[in-house]
C-alpha positions as CSV (number, residue, x, y, z in Angstrom):
1,K,-42.4,-6.2,-2.4
2,L,-41.1,-4.8,0.9
3,F,-44.3,-4.9,2.9
4,K,-47.1,-6.8,1.1
5,N,-46.1,-10.2,2.3
6,E,-44.6,-9.2,5.6
7,P,-45.0,-12.4,7.7
8,V,-46.7,-12.3,11.1
9,K,-46.0,-15.0,13.6
10,N,-48.5,-16.1,16.3
11,P,-46.4,-18.7,18.1
12,G,-47.5,-21.5,20.3
13,I,-50.9,-21.0,22.0
14,F,-51.3,-17.6,20.3
15,A,-52.0,-19.5,17.1
16,A,-55.4,-20.5,18.5
17,N,-58.2,-18.3,17.1
18,A,-55.6,-15.9,15.9
19,P,-56.7,-12.5,14.5
20,S,-55.9,-11.7,10.9
21,E,-52.4,-10.9,9.8
22,S,-53.3,-7.3,9.0
23,S,-54.8,-6.8,12.5
24,T,-51.8,-8.4,14.2
25,L,-49.3,-6.4,12.1
26,M,-51.1,-3.1,12.9
27,A,-51.5,-3.9,16.6
28,R,-47.9,-4.9,17.0
29,E,-45.9,-2.5,14.8
30,V,-48.0,0.7,14.6
31,I,-48.4,0.7,18.4
32,Q,-44.7,-0.1,18.8
33,N,-43.8,3.1,16.9
34,S,-46.2,5.1,19.0
35,A,-45.0,3.6,22.3
36,D,-41.4,4.4,21.4
37,A,-42.4,8.1,20.7
38,A,-44.2,8.2,24.0
39,A,-41.1,6.8,25.8
40,E,-39.0,9.5,24.2
41,L,-41.4,12.2,25.4
42,V,-41.1,10.8,28.9
43,D,-37.3,11.2,28.6
44,Q,-37.8,14.8,27.5
45,L,-40.5,16.0,30.0
46,G,-40.1,13.7,33.0
47,D,-43.1,13.8,35.3
48,D,-44.9,16.2,33.0
49,H,-45.1,13.7,30.1
50,G,-48.8,12.9,30.4
51,E,-50.5,9.6,29.8
52,F,-49.8,7.8,26.6
53,G,-52.9,6.6,24.7
54,L,-54.0,5.4,21.3
55,A,-57.5,5.6,19.9
56,F,-58.6,3.6,16.8
57,E,-61.8,5.0,15.3
58,F,-63.6,3.2,12.5
59,S,-66.0,5.4,10.5
60,A,-67.5,5.8,7.0
61,V,-68.7,8.6,4.8
62,A,-71.3,8.6,2.1
63,G,-73.1,11.0,-0.2
64,K,-71.8,14.6,-0.2
65,K,-69.2,13.9,2.5
66,K,-67.8,10.9,0.5
67,T,-67.7,13.0,-2.7
68,A,-65.9,15.9,-0.9
69,L,-63.3,13.5,0.6
70,I,-62.7,11.8,-2.8
71,R,-62.2,15.3,-4.3
72,A,-60.0,16.5,-1.5
73,L,-57.6,13.5,-1.9
74,D,-58.0,13.2,-5.6
75,L,-58.9,9.5,-5.1
76,Q,-60.5,9.4,-8.6
77,S,-57.1,9.7,-10.2
78,I,-55.8,6.8,-8.1
79,S,-58.9,4.8,-9.2
80,D,-58.2,5.6,-12.9
81,R,-54.6,4.6,-12.5
82,A,-55.6,1.2,-11.1
83,S,-57.8,0.5,-14.1
84,N,-55.9,-0.9,-17.0
85,P,-57.9,-3.4,-19.1
86,S,-54.9,-4.2,-21.3
87,E,-52.9,-5.6,-18.4
88,P,-54.7,-8.7,-16.9
89,D,-52.3,-8.8,-13.9
90,W,-52.3,-5.0,-13.4
91,H,-53.6,-5.0,-9.8
92,S,-51.0,-7.6,-8.7
93,K,-48.3,-5.5,-10.3
94,L,-49.4,-2.5,-8.4
95,G,-49.4,-4.4,-5.2
96,L,-53.2,-4.1,-4.7
97,D,-55.6,-6.8,-3.5
98,A,-58.3,-8.1,-5.8
99,D,-60.9,-6.2,-3.8
100,D,-59.2,-2.8,-3.3
101,S,-62.4,-0.7,-3.1
102,L,-61.3,1.6,-5.9
103,R,-63.9,0.4,-8.3
104,R,-66.6,1.4,-5.9
105,L,-65.7,5.1,-5.6
106,K,-68.3,6.1,-8.1
107,G,-71.1,4.1,-6.6
108,N,-73.4,4.7,-3.7
109,S,-71.4,2.6,-1.3
110,R,-69.8,4.1,1.8
111,L,-66.1,5.0,1.9
112,N,-64.6,3.4,5.0
113,L,-62.0,5.1,7.1
114,L,-59.8,4.2,10.1
115,K,-58.3,7.0,12.2
116,V,-55.5,6.2,14.6
117,S,-54.8,9.0,17.1
118,E,-51.9,9.2,19.6
119,S,-51.8,11.2,22.7
120,C,-48.6,12.3,24.6
121,T,-45.9,11.3,22.1
122,T,-43.2,13.3,20.5
123,G,-44.9,13.4,17.1
124,L,-43.1,13.2,13.8
125,Y,-40.7,16.0,14.4
126,G,-37.6,17.2,12.6
127,P,-36.8,19.3,9.5
128,F,-38.2,17.7,6.4
129,E,-34.8,16.7,5.1
130,G,-34.4,12.9,4.7
131,A,-33.2,11.1,7.8
132,K,-33.5,14.3,9.9
133,S,-37.2,14.0,9.7
134,K,-39.2,11.4,11.7
135,M,-42.1,12.0,9.2
136,Y,-39.8,11.2,6.3
137,L,-38.5,8.0,8.0
138,A,-42.0,6.9,9.0
139,L,-43.7,7.5,5.7
140,I,-41.3,7.7,2.8
141,S,-37.9,6.0,3.4
142,L,-37.4,2.7,1.7
143,G,-36.3,-0.4,3.5
144,Y,-36.0,-0.8,7.2
145,T,-34.6,2.2,9.1
146,A,-33.2,1.5,12.5
147,K,-34.3,3.5,15.5
148,G,-32.3,4.6,18.4
149,A,-31.1,2.4,21.3
150,G,-33.8,1.2,23.6
151,S,-36.6,1.5,21.0
152,G,-38.5,-1.5,19.5
153,G,-38.6,-2.6,15.9
154,S,-37.9,-0.2,13.1
155,Y,-39.7,2.4,11.1
156,G,-40.0,-0.1,8.2
157,F,-42.2,-2.5,10.2
158,G,-44.4,0.3,11.4
159,K,-44.8,1.5,7.8
160,A,-45.8,-2.1,6.9
161,G,-48.6,-2.1,9.5
162,L,-50.0,1.1,8.0
163,I,-49.7,0.0,4.4
164,R,-51.2,-3.4,5.0
165,G,-54.0,-1.6,6.9
166,S,-55.3,0.2,3.8
167,A,-56.9,-1.7,0.9
168,I,-55.8,1.0,-1.5
169,R,-52.5,1.5,0.2
170,T,-53.1,5.1,1.1
171,V,-52.2,6.6,4.5
172,L,-52.2,10.2,5.8
173,A,-50.4,11.5,8.8
174,Y,-51.1,14.8,10.7
175,S,-48.6,15.4,13.5
176,A,-48.0,18.0,16.2
177,F,-44.6,18.3,18.0
178,R,-42.6,20.8,20.0
179,E,-40.7,23.5,18.2
180,R,-37.0,22.6,17.7
181,D,-33.9,24.7,17.1
182,D,-33.2,22.8,13.9
183,D,-36.7,23.3,12.6
184,P,-37.7,26.8,13.8
185,G,-41.3,28.0,13.4
186,V,-42.9,24.6,12.6
187,T,-45.0,22.6,15.1
188,R,-47.4,20.7,12.8
189,R,-47.1,18.9,9.5
190,L,-49.5,16.8,7.4
191,L,-48.5,14.4,4.6
192,G,-50.2,11.6,2.7
193,M,-48.7,8.7,0.8
194,T,-49.9,6.0,-1.6
195,Y,-47.7,2.9,-1.8
196,W,-47.9,0.9,-5.0
197,G,-45.5,-1.2,-6.9
198,Q,-43.2,0.1,-9.6
199,H,-45.0,0.1,-13.0
200,E,-44.9,1.6,-16.5
201,L,-47.9,3.4,-18.0
202,D,-48.0,5.0,-21.4
203,G,-44.3,4.4,-21.9
204,V,-43.4,6.2,-18.6
205,S,-41.8,4.4,-15.7
206,H,-43.3,5.2,-12.2
207,T,-41.9,4.3,-8.8
208,G,-45.4,3.6,-7.4
209,F,-45.0,6.0,-4.5
210,A,-47.2,9.1,-4.6
211,R,-47.3,12.0,-2.1
212,Y,-50.2,14.2,-1.0
213,G,-48.9,17.5,0.1
214,D,-47.9,21.0,-0.7
215,K,-46.4,21.3,-4.2
216,H,-43.5,23.8,-4.4
217,E,-42.3,25.7,-7.5
218,T,-39.6,23.1,-7.9
219,G,-42.2,20.4,-8.3
220,A,-41.3,18.8,-5.0
221,I,-44.2,17.7,-2.8
222,R,-43.6,18.6,0.8
223,P,-45.8,18.3,3.9
224,F,-48.4,21.0,4.6
225,E,-47.2,23.0,7.7
226,N,-48.8,24.7,10.7
227,E,-52.1,26.5,10.0
228,Q,-52.3,25.0,6.5
229,A,-51.8,21.5,8.0
230,D,-54.6,22.2,10.5
231,E,-57.0,23.3,7.8
232,I,-56.3,20.2,5.6
233,A,-56.7,18.0,8.7
234,K,-60.2,19.5,9.4
235,T,-61.1,19.0,5.8
236,L,-60.2,15.3,6.1
237,G,-62.2,14.9,9.4
238,M,-59.2,14.9,11.8
239,E,-59.3,16.9,15.0
240,T,-56.7,19.7,15.0
241,R,-53.8,19.5,17.5
242,D,-52.4,22.2,19.8
243,P,-48.6,21.7,20.1
244,H,-48.6,23.7,23.4
245,Q,-50.8,21.0,25.1
246,T,-48.9,17.9,26.1
247,D,-51.8,15.6,25.6
248,E,-52.2,16.8,22.0
249,L,-48.6,16.2,21.0
250,G,-48.5,13.2,18.7
251,T,-49.8,12.0,15.3
252,T,-53.1,11.1,13.8
253,F,-53.0,8.6,11.0
254,L,-55.9,8.3,8.5
255,L,-56.2,5.0,6.6
256,I,-58.5,4.8,3.5
257,E,-60.6,1.6,3.3
258,P,-59.1,-0.3,6.3
259,T,-58.4,-4.0,5.9
260,V,-58.7,-4.6,9.6
261,D,-61.8,-5.6,11.6
262,P,-62.6,-3.8,14.9
263,E,-63.1,-7.1,16.8
264,E,-60.0,-8.7,15.4
265,L,-58.0,-5.6,16.1
266,T,-59.2,-5.5,19.7
267,L,-58.1,-9.1,20.1
268,A,-54.7,-8.5,18.4
269,V,-54.0,-5.5,20.7
270,A,-54.9,-7.5,23.8
271,R,-52.7,-10.4,22.8
272,N,-49.7,-8.4,21.8
273,W,-49.7,-5.7,24.4
274,W,-51.1,-7.5,27.5
275,P,-48.3,-6.6,29.9
276,A,-48.4,-2.8,29.1
277,L,-52.2,-2.8,29.2
278,E,-52.4,-4.7,32.5
279,D,-49.8,-2.5,34.1
280,G,-51.5,0.7,33.0
281,R,-48.6,1.9,30.9
282,M,-50.9,2.7,28.0
283,T,-54.6,3.1,27.2
284,V,-56.1,1.8,23.9
285,T,-59.6,2.2,22.7
286,I,-61.3,0.9,19.5
287,T,-64.5,2.6,18.4
288,A,-66.9,1.4,15.7
289,N,-70.6,1.9,15.0
290,G,-70.9,4.1,18.1
291,K,-69.4,1.4,20.4
292,T,-66.1,1.8,22.1
293,Q,-64.1,-1.3,23.2
294,V,-61.1,-1.5,25.5
295,P,-58.8,-4.5,24.9
296,R,-58.9,-6.6,28.0
297,P,-56.3,-9.4,28.0
298,M,-57.7,-11.2,31.0
299,K,-61.0,-11.8,29.2
300,D,-59.3,-13.4,26.2
301,P,-60.7,-17.0,26.1
302,L,-57.3,-18.3,24.9
C-alpha cells in the first residue's frame, strides 16, 4: 500500500517517449539515496573521498546455479506462500503483479537478477538498533523517514524504487562502511527483505515483511556481519568489499527478477540525472548481455 502505486511524474516534454514508471522510480530514487551517501562521505573525507559511481548489472542464472540460489535464499518457501488456490485475489492481496515469476522457479527458465553496486559512499552504517541504523531505515522502517538537512528525498522513496524493481518484491543489501565508535568491530552487514502485503494464512496473521539474515536465539533476524556477510555475499554472486579501501565503501543491492529494462533504465538515468552526469559528478554504467552502456543525456532524441 505504501509503495506499489507510488506515482512517477514525467512533466512537460519529459512525457515524450517516457521510460517505464519502475525504471524512472529506480533511476530517480535509488540513485538519490546513493548520491546522498556519497555526499556524506565527501564531508567526512574531504579530498580523499574518491569518485562516486553506480553500476547496474543485469544477469541470469540457470541450471545448478539457479537451483543453488533458490536454495540459498529459500525462494521456494516464498513461491509456496504465493500459491493459494482458495483465494482468487491472493496475488493482489500480497501486493504481487500477475506475472511475478514465482510460478517459474521449478521450470527450466532462467532466474533474472539485477545487481546495483555503489562505490565511494558511506554505506549503510550504524548499530542495528532502529533509527540508529541506516540499513534499518533503508530496508525495514515503515513509512517515509526523513533524512538530514541537505539530502534529497527520503529513505521511503528509495525503498519504493527497490521494491518496485523486483517482481517478487525481494531485495538484498550487502554494505561496507567505516568502523564507528557506536558500532565497534563491525564494518560489513548483509540483510535481505521480502515486502508483501499483510495477510492471513491458516488462521495466522502475517505482516507480509520477511527478513533474510542471521537468526538469533531470541528468534530475532539480524543482518549477517563481517566475515559471515562476506561469505553470504559470495554465495549470492556479489563481490566482497574491503572497508579499508575508499572505493569499496558502499552498498551492493541484489534484486530478484527485476521489473526494469536495461534500455529504459539507461534512458531514465540520463533524463533524471543529466546535470550530474554532464558535470562529471557521478559515473553510471548499465550492463546487460555482455554490453555496457553509459547514459548520455546529450544523445537523448527528446
